[in-house]
N, C-alpha and C positions, 0 to 999 in steps of 0.2 A: 444450342446455346441454352444454356439452365436458365434458370427463373432468378438465380442471385446474379448469374454476369447480365442478365436485363435490368434489374435494378441498379446493378453497382455505374451501370452505364448512363441512365438518368439519374443517379443519384448525382453523379460530377458532372450532369448542367446547371444542377442549386447547387451545391455544398462544395465547398474548399475542399482538391482530393478526394469526392465522393466517402466523406466522413467529417464527422464531428470531435471525433478524439484522433490523432495522425498514428497511433500504433493501432489502430484499427485495419492500418490500409494495406497491412502485410508487404510493407515496401524493404523491412528486413531480411524477408524471407523468399521474395519473387510472390510470383500468382497475384490474384487479387481474393478481395474479403467474402467469406460466403454472409447471405442474409438468416437471421432467425425469425422461426414460425411459431415457435413456442419454446420450455423448456420445463422441467420438472423432475424432480429429484435431482440424483448429478449427470440425468442426461440433457441435450438439449437437439433441436429438432431445427433444420433449414427449410429454407422456403421449397428445396428439390425433393423432401421427404428422408434426406440424410438423418441418420439417430446418431449423436455422437455421446462419450464418457466426457464430459465436462472438467478441467484444471485451472479453468479463470476465473468461475463462480464470479461473474460480473466484478473482475479485479478484488475481490475481497469479501463484498458482503453477505455474499450467497454459503453464510457459515452452517446452515440447517440445508445445503442443498435450496435446489431452483422450488418457486411456489407451494412451500410448506401450510398444509391444510392452514394452521396457526394463524401465521401473518394473512395466505389472506381474507380468512373468515373476519380477522381485526381491523383490514383495508373494508373488506365490507359493511363489518357495522359503524366505522367508529366514519366512516362517507355517506352515512343517512344524517348525519348531522349535518355537513359540510365538510369541506375541502380548505378551507381557509378561513383566515376570520381577522388578520393585522391587528389582535387582541388578546393580552392575555388567556392561555387556554390551560387549564387542571393539567393535561399530560405535558407539560412545560416542565413545573414545579415536579410532577412525580421521575422526570427523566432527570434532572438537576442532582435528587436526592438520591436518586439510583447511583448516579456516576462516581458522586462522592463518596458515599457508601464503597463501591468497587473501588475505585482509584485511591489509597491512602496521602499522595499528594496535591490533590487534588480537595480544596475545602471549598471553593465556589466556582461557578460555572456557565458560559455565554452558549448559547445555541446559535448556529449558525448552517451554511447553505452545501458547503462542501470543505476538502481537508483542504485548499489551497486558500478561501477564506480563513480559515482556520489558522491556519502556520503565518498569512500575511497580519494577521492581529495581531496573534502571539507579537512578531517583530514589533510593529504599532507598541504596543503594549511595553513591551522590555526595552525599549527606546523613550519610552515617554517615564517608565518608573526611574532608571537611570540616569536619565539628562545624556545621554553619548549615544552617539549615533554608529557606529562600525558594529558590523557581524560576522559573525567565523560560521562559517560550514564549511562541507567534505565535498572532497571529489567524490562524484557516480552520485551521492545524494540528493536524490529529489522532493521536493516541498511542495509541489504544483508553479504553475506558470507568474507568481506574481515577480514584478518585474527586481525588486532587490534580489530574489531566489533563481531566477534562471540564471546563473552564473557556472559554468561548469555541471549543469545537470546531468542524471541521469535519466530515467524512462523514456519516454517517446521521440527529448528533447536528442538523447542520447542513440537511438534506432535509427535517426534521421541526421545524424553524422554534424548535427550544428549545436555541441554544447551552448553555444553562447547566441542567445536569440536576436535575431536582429528587430528592433523596434525598442531595444532596450537602451536608453541613454547610460553614457558613458559614464556622467557622474554617479548614477543610483548606482551602478557595479563597483565603480572606486570603494563606494563604501561596502563593499564586500566581499569579504578577505577568504579565500578558497583555500584547505589545506588538503595535503592526503589521508585517506583515511587510515586509522592505526601506526601512527609516529608519533610515537610519543615528543622524540625532538622535535618534531615541528612546533608539537604543541607550544611545548614550554619555551619553545625562541620566539615562538608570536608574542605569548603575553607577556615575555620580559620585555620584548623592547611597544609594546603597543597597548600592554594589557587597562591604560588607564584609560582608554580610548574605545573600551569594548563593552558593547550594550549586555550582546547576550551571544551564546556559543548556538545555533539548531544542529541537531541532528537527529537520523532517522534512528530510531533505537535499535531494529535492525536495520540494517539498507537493503533495500529489496528491490532497487529499482534498477539496478547493472546488473541483473540478475539475483542473487543472492547470497551475503555473506557474513560472517558473524564479526563480532568483536574481539580483538585478544581478550586472554586474561589480564583483569588490571584496567585494558582499556576507560571504559565507560568511568569507573571508579574515580580513575585521573582526572577526567571532566568535569568531572562532579568537584572534586579539592581544589584543582588550579582556578575555574571560575570561582568557587566560592570565596578565596585565597583573593582573589585581584577584585571583589564585585561586581564579576558581570550572572548574566542571568543564566542556567543551561536548562534549553527548551528541548523536551525530548517528542519528535514527531512520531507518534505513535499511530497515525492516522489505518495504519494497515495490521500493527501488530497490537493496537488496542482493544481486547477483547475476544482478540482470535487467538494468541499464545498463553492466555490465562484471563480469570475476570478481571484482573486488575492492570493486564496491560505485561508488555516486558519488563516495567519497571519494579512488578510485583514479583516474575519471576526471580530476577537477581537480589532485591531487597534495596533498591537505590531512588532517593528522592528529589525529580526533577523538581523545580521552581514554577515551571508550563509545560505542558504537552498540551499538543492536537491531537484533536481523534474524528474520526468519521466513518465513513465504510458500516462495520457491523454494525454501530447504532442506528441505523435507518431502515435495516431490514432489506435495500438494494432500493431505499425511497431517496432520494437528493436530501443528507443532509451535514454538517460537520460539528465540531464540537471547540471549544479549548477554555481551558481552567488549570487550575495553580493556587498558589498561597492568596487567602484573603486579601493581605494588605498591596499584594499587585493588586490582584483584579479587581479591588477597588479603588482605582485609578480610571477606569472606565466608565463611561458616562452612563448615565446620568451624576452618576457619584462622583465623577472624578473629571478629568480633563481632556483624558484621550478617547478618542471619536470612534465609535462602533457602531453600525447599524445593521438593520438587511430587512425585506419587507414580507418576504417568506420565514426569520430565524423564528425555530420554532413552532414550524409547520405542525397540526395536530394530526394530519393525515401520517406524517414521518416518525414523530413523538410514541402516536399509537403503537407502530409497526415496530418503532425499531423497542419498545418496551420489550413487546409480546417476545421478540425477537432474545433478547440477555433473560428475559424469565424461562422460556423454554431450553434456552442452554444452560441454563444454574438446575432445572427440574430433569434435566437429561443427565446430567453430571459430562457433560458433550467435552471435555476437554481429554478425561482417562480416554477414550473413544479415540478423537482424533491424534494424539499421542501413539495410540495402538495400531491407527492406520498408516500413521507417519512413518514408523517404524518398520511395518510391513511393505512398503513402497524402497525404503533405503537399502534396506536388507536385497528388497529383491533385483532393484538397480546393482548393486556392490557383485550378485554372483553372476547378473551378466555380463558384467567387465569381468570380471576372472574367467568365464568361458568363453570369451573373447579373445582374453588377453591381451585386454586396453583398459587403462587405468582409470575410467571416467571418473569423475569428481562431481561427487550428488552432496549440496549444503543442504543441510535440512535444518530446522527449526519447528514441532512441534505440528503444526497441518502445514508450514510454509516450507516451500521444496524450490529449488534449482537447479539443473542437469549441465555439466560445462561435457562440454570435449576437449580436456585435457588432463594434463597428469598430476600437476603443478598442485596444488591446495590455491582456492580464491580468498582472498584476504581483502581486495580491496579493487579500486576497478581498472588500474592496470595490469590486476593477473587477469578479469575477467575479460578483458580485451585478449587476452592471450589464448583464450578457446576456439576451437576451428570454426566458423562461422559457417563455410561451406558445408561442412557434417552436418553442423544445426540445419539447415533449410533443410538436406536431403530428411534426412530424423523427423523432420516437422511434417512435410508434405507425406512422407512415406506412415507416420501414425493418422496425419490428418485421413490419407485415402482408407487406413483398414480400421476408422474409427474413433480416434482420439484424437481428443482437441487440445490443446497444448496452448501456453500465450504465445502469439506468432514472433515475435524475435527472443535471442538469447539473453537478452538482457531487460529478464524480466519474470519477479518468483511466479513458481504453479501455486494453487492454493486445491485443499482437500477438504472437504464439507459430512457433515454427518450423514447425510445422504449415501455415500460413498460405503458401498459393505467390502467385507473381506474378499469376494470372489469379484468384485468390480475390480479392486486390485488386480489378484489374481490375473483376470480378464486383461487388463493393461500392462502388467506384466512382459505377458505373450507379446501382443503388441510391441512393446518397444522392444524387447528382445530384437524382434524382425526388422523395428526401425533402426532399430544402432548395426545390426548389421549389416543393412542395407547404407546406411548412411558412413558407413567406414570401409564399404566396397568388398564384405567378407563373404 
C-alpha cells in the first residue's frame, strides 16, 4: 500500500471526503488523490517519491513555478518581523498602489483573504451602491462558494454533479438570475424585462471553471454596453486571469473597463489572498467611509503582501508574459499535431498560459458545449498521463496553467506523454 493511500485513509477519518477542497478528491476521474511532499519549479514530488510535471500550479498562483528563490527569500525575510499584525503595514499600501497602476479600471482597492471573499464583497458593494438586489451570472461561471453565487456553478460544484448546493436558501438563489454564456439575445431580453432591478452582472473574464471557453467577439463589449445603459455594474472576476494573462489581466488585453474587479491567486504568490477594486466612487461606499460593511482580521497580511509584490515584480523583470505566450503556443500547436496524427479532432482552448483539452470535435463556447466532451476518454487520458509523469487537473471541467518554470523541453516531454495518453484514451 502506498503512503498516499495510507494518508488518504487517515484523512477521511478527520476531514470530510478526506480533502479540504472537493475538486482534489478525484471523484470525477476515479481513484484516489496523491499527497505532495515538495514542489520545485514545474515539478511536484508526492510522498511516495514520484516526480511529475505539474500543470495545476496551485490552481493558478504558481505563475513563476513552485518555490522560486525570490519568493522563498521574501518569506524568510518578512517572517523575521512577524507573521501578522492586525494593524496597517507598509506592504498593504505598496500592493494597493501596484494593483491600481497595473489595472487601469481600479482606482481604489481593498485586500481580503480569498477569491470567494473578493467576489462576495463585490456583490454586496454593488447592491449597496445601486440600491438594487438582483445579480446576474452565467452558466458554468464559478465565483466561489458564497450563497448568492453558488447557483449553476462550475468548478468543484460542477465536477460533483451538484451545481446548486444544499444549504443555499431559495430566497438567496431567487435573487440571482443565471443566463447562458455567449448568448447575446438572452442578455438583451433579461435587461429589457428586469433592467431596473439588476445591481450587477458578474462574469469570469475568461470562464475557466468549466474547462476553458472564450467569449465570442463582441460579447464582453455587449455586457459593458447593456449594464451601462441600465445603470447596473459590470463585475469582472479576474481571480484566475488577473496578472496571469497580462499585467492588467484580461481587461487590458481587450481594452475594456469594468466597474469592479475581483482578484486573487497570483497577487499572493501562493499564500491566501484576495482583493477587489474599481471606481473610487463605488469603493468609497465601503466602511469605514461608507455604509457597506466588509472586514477581515488577516486582510493585508504582511507575509502575503510581501510575497505577492515580489512575484509581481519578478513577472515584470522577466518580461514573463511574452515567455508564457510562447510556451502556450508551443503546447497548443503540439496538441493539434497529435490530433491530426490520430485523426481525432481534439478541441484545445487556450489563452496565454491557460488551457483546456476537450475530447470532442466541436468548438466549446459555453457550459453545454463543455459537457459534450467524452468524460470517459478524459479519465483514461488523465490516469495514463499521471502514470507517465504529468499531472493535469483531475477533472475535465478545470483549466490548466503554465508557468515560467516550464521550459520548451518540458513542453516537448509533456507532448510525448500526451500522445501516448491520448492514444490510450481513444483505444488506438
